[in-house]
N, C-alpha and C positions, 0 to 999 in steps of 0.2 A: 735741247731741241730733240724731238722725236721725228724721224723721217720714215715715211712709208715707202711702198713700192711704186713703180711707174706704171700707170694704166694708160693703154692706148685707146683713143676714141677715133676709130677709123672714119666714121661718117663726118665728124667735125674736123678731121684733119689735124688733130692735136693729141698731145700726151699730157697727162696730169700727174703731178707729184704732190701727195698730201703731206703736210708737215704740222706738227704741234709745237708751237713756240712757247718757251718758258719765260721769255722776256722780249721787249721791243728791241729789234736789231735789223741791220741791213744784211741781206743775203744775195749772193751772186750765183746764177745758174749758167753753166756753159755746156753746150752740146757739141761734141766733136765726132768726126768720122774715125774709122779705124786707123788712119795714118796721122791723126792728131789735128786735122784741119778743122777750125771752128766753123760750125754750121748755124749756131744761134747763141746769143748771150743776152742776159737781162738781169737787172738788179731790182730787188723789191725791198721796201721798208715794211717789215712785218710787225704786226701788233701781237699782243699776248693771245694765245689760243690756237685753235685749228684753222688752217688755211690751205687752199689748193693753189699750187703754182702750175700754170698752164703754159705750154710752149708748142709752137707749130711743128708739124711733121709732114704736112701735105707735099712739100717740095723736096723731101728727102728721097734719094734713090735707094734701091735695095742694098742692104748691108747692115753691119753692126755699128751702133753708135754708143758713145759713152757720155754719161751725164755727170758733171762735177758740180757739187753744191758747196760753196764756200761761205762760211759764217764764222764770226768771232775769230778764233785762231785755229779753226778746224776745217777740214775738207772731207766730204764723203763722196763716194763714186758708185755708180751703178751703170748698167747697160741695157739696151733693148735692141731688137732686131726688126728690120723691115724687109719683107719679102716682096718680090715683084710679080709673083705668079697670080694670074687672074683668079678672083674668087677667094684668095687667101688673105686674111687680114694680117696686119702687122702684129707680131707677137712680142710680148714682154718676156724677158727671161725670168721674170718673177723672182729676181734676186733683190732682196730687200737692201736698202742702203744701210739699215741698222746693222747688218752683219758684214758690211764692207770694211775694209781696212781704212784707218784714219791716216791722213797725210798732213804734213805741215805745209802751210802756204806762206 
């Protein structure tokens, strides 16, 4: 599986994570705040090919959030930041999940 960066879509109140799946499989996505409190969790049954995993961010407060993607026997992690300042859009750290450390789950 190839995992891209997290893209923030401010107007839609969501974030998008693009993946390219090399086989049919179930993936779990978990968003946690900086103290590890789960903010969102969802599972998808992915088909072969490119797909976009979308998750809501509209209700998240300012801060740093971690995204954990679990599939097969692998876990990948990335993060993004939401700022509360008026006129400033949430920022992705532009840290690709591909370069993140693998963890066993």
